N, C-alpha and C positions, 0 to 999 in steps of 0.2 A: 395162855402165851399156845400158839400156833405149833405144829410141828415143824415147820421150816425151820422158826427162831428157835427152838428147840434142838435142831440137828447143827444150827450154828454156833448155837452158845459150847456143844458139847466137841465141835471141830477146835472153837477154840482152846478148850481144857485139855483137849490131844495135844494143840500146837504147843503150850506151855508145859505139859509133863513130858513131850519130845525133848525142846530146848534143857529144862533141868536134864533129861538123861545124859545129854550132851555135855552139858558143861561138869556135872558129874565126872563122868567119862574124863574129860583132860583135868581134872583136881585130881583125879588116882591116878591117873598117869604123873602128872607132878611127882606126886607123893612117892612113886614106884620108882621113877628114875632115877631116884638118887642112892637105889639100890641094883637095880638091874639094866642090862641094855635094854636099847629103845625096840629094837627089832623082836627083843622076845615079849614085851607088850603089843607089840602090833600083833606078834603072831597072835596071842591070847586074845585081842579084840576080837581076829576075822575066825579064828577056831571055835569059838564058845556062841559065837553069832550064827556061822553055819548049823555049828550042832542045833542050836535053838532052832530054824526054818526047819531041819530033816524032824525034828521031831512034834512038832507044831503044826507043819504045813505038806510034808513030803506024804503023808497018810493019805490025805484029802487030794492032792494036785497030781501023785505021782509024775510022771514023765511032761505033765504040763511046768512042772518047777523048770524043768531047764530046756525046753522047747523054744528055740529060735530060728529064725530064717539070718541072723548076722551074729557069730558064734567069733568073730575077730572082732568086731566090736565092741561085741559084748566084754570080750577078755583087755582089751585098748582101755575100755573106760572103767572098768575095775582097776588096773594097776594103776590109772591114776589118781584113784580116793586111797588105794595102798601108800601112794605116796604124799597125798596129802594128810593123811594118817602120821606116819612116818615124820614127816617133813616139821609137823604142827607137835606133833610134842616133844621132837629136837629143841624147839621155839618156847614151848611151854616150859618143859626142864632149866631153863635160863631165865625166863622173866615173869613176871608178875601174871597170873591169870586174866584180870581183867581187858588191863592192854596187848596182850598177844590175842586175845579174843576179838578184840576191838580189830587188830591189824589185819587179820586172817578177814574178816567182813571185808576189806575192799575187795572182795571178789565180784560181786555184783557189778563195780566201776569195771574192773577188767573185762568180764562178760559184755558188758557193751562194747568196749571195742573191738575184743575178737570176734563179736557179734557181727559187724561191720565190715572186718575184712575175710572172714572166713565165711561165716552165710549170707552178706550183701546188703544186712540190714540197715535200712535207712536210721541216720541218730540226728536226732531233731536239737533243737538250742538247749533246750530243755533239759535232755539227757548230758549234752557237753557242760554244762552251768553243774550240774548232779554230780558229774566225773570229776570236774575240778576241784568241787568243794571239798569231796570225799578224800582227795590225796590230799588235797590242804589238812585236811583232818588229821592225816595218817601222817604227815610231816608232824602237827603240834603233839602228836604221842613220840615218835622217833626224834623228837628234838636232840641235843647236844644237853648233858643233864639231864634227861629224864630217866623214867625206869627201865626202859629197853637198852641194850647193847647190840654193837654191830654183828656177832657169830648171831645171836638171835633172830635181831632182825632179815637177817638173810634166810634163816630156816622156813621164818614165817613166810618169805617174800616167795619162797618155792613154793611153800604150801597152798599160797592163794594162787600162784599159776599154775599149778596143778589141779588144785580146785577149779578154774574158769576153765579150763579144758574138759573137764570131770563134768561140767552144767552144757558145754557146748554141745558134747556127746549126748548127755541126755535129751536136748533138745531134737537132737537128729533120731535116737533110736524113738523114743518116746509115742511116736505117731501110731507106729508098729508094733513095738514090744510091750510084754506085760508088763506091768509095774512092780508088780511082784519076783517075776524073773530076773527084772535087773538089778533087783535087790538081793535075789540069791546068787547071783553071779559073781556081784561084788565079793559076798563073802567067801562064796568056792574059789574064785582067782586069788582071794587076799589069802586062804587058808594056804593054797597049795603052794603059792609063791614063796610063803615066808618057813612052809615046814622043809620045801628042797635046799633054801638057804640056810637052815639052822646051822650046819657045820662049820657056817664062817662068823655066825655069833653066838653060838650056845657055848657058856661058861661062866667064869665067877659062881657066887653063889647061890646053891639049889632055894627055893623059895620055901621057907616054911607052910603052916597050912593057914596061916593066916593070910600069906602075901600070896599063897597061890587061890586062896578065896577073892582077891581081890585083883589080880590077873584076869582070874574068869567073870569078874565083876564087868570088867572091860567089855569083853562080849555081851554080855547082858543090858549093859548101859546104850550100846551102839545098837545092837537087835529091836530092841523093846525102842528107844528113839527112833528109829527109822519106819519101824511098824507101826508105831503112834501116827508118825507124820502121814505115812502112806495112806491110814484109814479116817485120818482127819481130811484130808483132798476129796475123799468120797463124800463127806458132808457138806464142804462147801466150799467155793471156785478159790485157786489158788491166787485171783491177783487179790481177793479179801484176807488171806491168810500169810501172805508172804510177810507183811511187816511186824507179824507177831514172831517171826523168827527171832527179831533182833530182842527178843526179852532172855533168850540166851545170856546177853552182853550182861543183864541185869544178875541174874542166875552165876555167872562169874565173879563180879565185884562179891556179891554175898559171901559166896564159897571161898573165893579169896580171902576177905575178911574174916571169916568164920576160924579158917584151917592155917592159914599163914599170915595172919596178922596184916595184910598190907591192904589200903585202900590207895585208888590214883587222886595225884592231885589235881591242882583244878585247871589247868593245863591240860592236863590228860583227859580229864573228864570233857572239858570243851571237845576235845578231837573225837571221841567219842559219840558224843552228841551229834558232831559233825556226820562224823562216817555213817549213823544209823539214819539221819534225817535225809543224806543223800540219796544211798540205797531204798530209804523206804520212797521216797519221791520217784526214784526210778520207775518201781515197781506201781504208785499210782498210775504214773503217767502211761503207764503199757495198759493198766486196767483201763482208763478214759479212752485210748488208743481204739483199744477191740468194741467200746461200748456205743465209739461213735461212728 
């Protein structure tokens, strides 16, 4: 096996590990949300992520970790990810993991539409077919009588909207900004904003050592997942790796079954497959467009 093939294989393994971390974060937050306020978990997710980066990256990168020519854009982008985290945790607290995760994965479809309006990118017929099909898949999951409820759908829709804006902002910043610096700003802004807001939500039961470790694990899962994701893109092209992000749907179904004894029904599975196929097709269209 050539060195290039080994790098690609390693990148795929990193992507699978990253998506497992993200699914584990969601499953853990769903468990903790039955006892603790969602903002406390958002605080834990970003604070321990920030600590990880300070411990492992700050000694070598020093001021490069915060060096940016567009600090306000970095802060705005980070706040969108904080919103994504909080809204999605609210959704996960009310609905099954697999269906909720799939609903959040309509984000690439929203990005296509926002890119046309905000970035003036052209949308081909293939894009429109994928977008329409993907939203039809979301309707299959969110149908009356399904596993989702209206409040949960609203929270996940808000999460998807924030995540779409976050991805648009990432496109705008990535040509000039360091990827690790962008990652650090999300952790730093999340930590600072949720710490400043602590008086508004801090209360209720104090976590014991076990639950404190689980809250800390949210940051470890998030930080490790994003670091693995960043490293994966060093070894293989984003257009090749993007479809592997949908392994998170498989992990979500597995963890939902293992810990919550829930499996999606056939119509929900069909919706999940349609959303994944639509989003993957968009990634492939973009890949072929760049190669043309």
